[in-house]
N, C-alpha and C positions, 0 to 999 in steps of 0.2 A: 611476503605480499602483506600490505597493510589492510585497513579497514575498507571494505567495500560498501559503497554508497549507491542508492537507486534514488532517482527522481522520477516519480511516475505522475505524469499529468492525465487527469480523466475528465472528459466532458460528459456531463449527466444530462439526460433528458429532461426538458422542462416538466416541473411538477413531480419529479422522482427524487429531489434532493433529500428530503427527510428520510425516504427508504433507503437511499445510498448511505447516508450518514449513520443510520441505525444499524445496518448490516456491518458497516466498516468498524463502528464503535465495539460491536460484539467480537468481531474478529480481532480487533486491537487488544482487547482484554485477554483473549485466549493467547495470542502471540507474546505478550508481556509475560504471562503466567507460565508458558510452556517453551519458550525458546530463549534460553540464556544467551545465545550467539547473537541475537537481535539486540543491538544497542540503541536503536531509535526506530519508532514506527509511528509517525506523527501525521496526522491529516490537517490540511489547511485548505482554505477556500480563498480563491482571488477576489479582491476587493471590486475590481473592475469588470468581473464577469462572474456572478454568483452560481453559475452551472459549471463552473471549471475548478476542479480540485487537485491539489497537489499532494501527493503523499511522499514524505521524506523519510527514508529508510537507510539504516546503517547496520552493517553486520561485520562481526570481528573476522569473518573469513569467507571466502567463496563457498566452502563447505557448508557454512551457516545459512547463506543464501540458497542453496541447493536443498538443504533440509526444510527450509521455510516454504519453498515451492511445492515440495511433496508432502507437507504436513497435511493431517486429516482435516485440521480445522481450516486451513486455506483452500484444500479441494472442495470443501463443503461450502464455503461463503462465495467461492468465486463465481458460481453460475447465478447466484442471487445479485451479487454486484454488477456482473455482466449485463443482467437483464435492464439496469438502470442507466447503462451507458449509451451514449450517442456516439458510437464509433469506437475504434480500437484505442487502448491506452497507448500513450506515448511513454516509452521506458528508456531512461538515460542512466547509464552506469558510470559511476564516478569513483576515483580513489580519493580518500581524505588525505589531505597533505598536512602533517603535523610539523 
């Protein structure tokens, strides 16, 4: 099995954008420092809707995805991220084609 990708779309409550971005950036630093199986963990914002964010993730394997979800830093950040969201995240799992 090849690289596993996740495209996560998250709608943030109005006025919570800076809080969401700060929590995510802290998490992003911890992911990059502690998860060698994570190849990409980037935050993007839609130009057409500044309350909608896209997180583009790539992992070397499904095992790396599982480790990410169970990591202490992800478990600690998720409640703070969740408190800023306007609804559940939309996760799409994709396979990278090389």
